[in-house]
C-alpha positions in Angstrom: 5.5 -1.9 -15.2 4.8 -3.7 -11.9 5.6 -2.3 -9.1 5.0 -3.0 -5.7 5.0 -0.4 -3.0 5.7 -0.8 1.0 8.0 -1.5 4.1 10.7 -3.9 3.5 10.4 -5.5 7.3 6.4 -6.3 6.9 5.4 -9.6 6.5 2.6 -9.3 4.4 5.0 -7.7 2.0 7.7 -10.4 2.1 4.8 -12.4 1.3 4.0 -10.7 -2.0 7.7 -10.1 -2.6 8.1 -14.1 -2.8 4.9 -14.9 -4.4 5.9 -12.3 -7.8 9.0 -13.9 -7.7 8.0 -17.8 -7.6 5.6 -16.7 -10.4 8.4 -15.3 -12.9 6.8 -11.5 -12.4 9.0 -8.7 -13.3 8.8 -5.9 -10.7 10.3 -3.1 -9.2 10.3 -2.1 -5.3 9.4 0.9 -3.6 10.5 1.4 0.0 8.5 3.6 2.1 10.9 4.8 4.7 13.6 5.3 1.8 11.6 6.6 -0.6 8.6 8.1 0.8 5.8 8.7 -1.0 4.2 11.8 -3.0 1.2 13.7 -2.4 0.4 13.0 -6.0 0.6 9.6 -5.8 -1.1 8.9 -2.9 -3.8 11.0 -4.3 -4.5 8.8 -7.1 -4.6 5.8 -4.6 -7.0 7.5 -2.7 -9.0 8.4 -6.1 -9.1 4.7 -6.9 -9.3 2.9 -3.9 -10.8 4.8 -1.1 -8.7 6.7 2.0 -10.5 4.1 4.0 -9.1 1.1 1.9 -5.3 2.8 2.1 -5.8 3.8 5.7 -4.1 1.0 8.0 -6.1 1.5 11.0 -5.0 -2.3 12.0 -1.1 -1.4 12.9 0.6 -0.1 15.6 1.2 3.2 13.8 -2.0 3.7 13.8 -2.7 2.7 17.2 0.1 5.0 18.4 -1.5 8.1 17.4 -3.3 10.3 19.4 -7.4 10.5 19.8 -7.1 13.7 18.2 -5.3 12.2 15.2 -8.1 9.5 14.8 -11.0 11.7 15.3 -13.1 13.1 12.4 -10.8 11.3 9.7 -12.0 12.6 6.4 -10.3 11.7 3.1 -7.7 15.1 3.6 -6.6 14.4 6.8 -6.4 10.4 6.3 -3.8 11.7 3.2 -1.9 14.4 5.6 -1.6 11.5 8.3 0.2 8.7 5.8 2.5 11.2 4.0 3.7 12.2 7.8 3.6 8.7 8.4 3.9 6.5 5.5 3.5 3.2 7.8 -0.5 3.9 7.7 -0.2 3.3 4.2 -1.9 -0.5 3.8 0.3 -2.8 2.6 1.3 -4.1 -0.3 0.0 -1.6 -2.7 1.0 -2.8 -6.2 0.4 -1.2 -9.2 0.4 -3.8 -12.5 -1.9 -3.8 -15.7 -3.3 -0.4 -14.9 -4.6 -1.4 -11.9 -3.7 -0.8 -8.2 -4.1 -4.0 -5.8 -4.2 -3.0 -2.1 -3.4 -5.8 0.1 -1.8 -9.3 -0.7 -4.1 -12.5 -1.6 -2.8 -15.2 -3.4 -5.8 -15.7 -5.5 -6.2 -11.8 -6.1 -2.7 -12.0 -7.8 -2.9 -15.0 -9.8 -5.8 -13.5 -11.5 -4.4 -10.2 -11.7 -1.4 -12.1 -13.7 -3.2 -15.4 -15.5 -1.6 -15.3 -18.8 0.8 -12.8 -18.0 
């Protein structure tokens, strides 16, 4: 089962979901804002891809964090921040074919689903 995780109103999420639909990839959508994300799932992603990859430092949510929250980031602190504010998780996170893909690049999605 292919699942795409993110936030409904994110432009990158919209592009990724359109790509999946246009390429006939059946998928479910998990909205962090509505359904949240559990620690076990997030820790599995961090173990697979690293907290540095998953933490969205470019977004407004990160910029609005206090200097104290931004200081001395490590695995535990990053996970706690992402659980408290799921908008801090880079989007989209695609779980498909026993792999986790963070972010959206059409060529990476095409390679992942080549031959479906």
